[in-house]
N, C-alpha and C positions, 0 to 999 in steps of 0.2 A: 644270268643272261646279259651280254653286253648291250648297251643302249642302242647301238647301231642297228640291231636286229629289229627294233620296233619302228624304225623309220622306213617308210615306203620308198622304193627306188624312184629316182627322178624319171618321169616319162620321156620317151623320145618324141621330140616335137618337130614336125615338118616345117619347111620354109613358110608356107602359107599360114600354118598354125602360129608361128612366131609373130606374124603380123597381128593376129587377133590377140595373142597373149600380151604383146606390148601395149595394146590399147587398154586391156584389163589391168595390167600392172600399173599403168599410169593413172587410170581412173579409180582403181580399188575395187569397185563393183559396178556392174552395168546390166541393163537389159539388152536383149537382142537388138531392139530398135536403136538404142543408144550407141551400140558398137557399129551398126550399119551407118548411122549418121556420122559418127566419127571418121569412118573410112571413106565416106562420100567425097568425091573430088580427087582423092588420092588413088583410088583403084576403081576399076570398072566391074567390080564384083556385084552380083545380084544378091539381094537379101537371103535367098535360098542357099547361096554359097557360104555366106557367113554363118547361117544357121547350121549347115552341115559341119563346118569347122568347129563351131562351139559344141555340137553334139559329140564329135570325135574327141575333143579335148576333155569333155566331161566324162566320157567313157574311159579315157586313159587315166583319169584321176587328176588331171592338171587344173580343172575347174570344179568348184563346188557350186551347186545349184540350190536355190531356195525359192519356193513359190510365195509370191507376194501379191495377194489379190488374184487378178487374172493373168499376171505376168510372172516370168521367172527372172530372178536376179542371179547373175553369175559373178563369182569371186575367185581370184586365183587361189588354188589349193597348194601351189608349189611356189617357192621363193624364186624371184628373178635371178638373183646372184647364183643360186644353186644350179639352175638350168643353164645359165651362161657358163659356169664352171664345167659342168658335165659336157656341154657342147664343145667347149674349148679343148678339153682333154681328148675327146673323141676325134676332133679335127687334127690335133697334133699327132695323135697315134696313127691316124689314117694317112696323113700327108707327109709328116716329118718324122716318122718312126718315134714319136713321143718326145722329140727334142725341141726345146724352145729356142735355142740359139740360132739355128738356121732360119727359123721362121722370122724372128726379129731382124736378123741380118738382111734377109731378102726384102722385108718391108722397108727397112731403112735405106736400102740401095735404090728401090724403085718408087718410093712414095715420098711426098713432101712431109717432112717432120718439123713441126713448129718448135720454137724455143721453149714454149711452155711444156710441150710433150717431152722434150729432152730433159728439162728440169725435173719433171715428174718421174721420168724413168730413172734419172740419176738418184733421186731421193729413195725410190723403191729399192734400187740396188744397194744404197747405203744401209737401209733398214735390214735388208736380207743379210748383208755382211755382218751387221751387229749381232744378229741371231747366232751366227757361227762362232763369234768371239765369246759368247756366254758359256 
């Protein structure tokens, strides 16, 4: 049996759920009250909203939960880079028929691109070209 069959699929994460996941990816592990406190001042969400989002993420398998005393600690059960990759592929498929070039071209035409970003893109392209030469 191939290894990939043992890996659970990456859950689909809504925009609001991304906000909560970003806090947990940054912190590593948190209680509900710690996530609420982290989001205070940035969003006008009530603690009940954050609790509902955490419950949904737990149900989807995106968060693992552990009882610690009278509280629950939540830890990401999926890697941030894997979720970002899945979301990026989904976006490119839906909006650009899976093609990267029109997306990058559109962004470069309409958005400010820094010299650092251009240098990083150039380096990524050079590395990709090296793979084809091997």
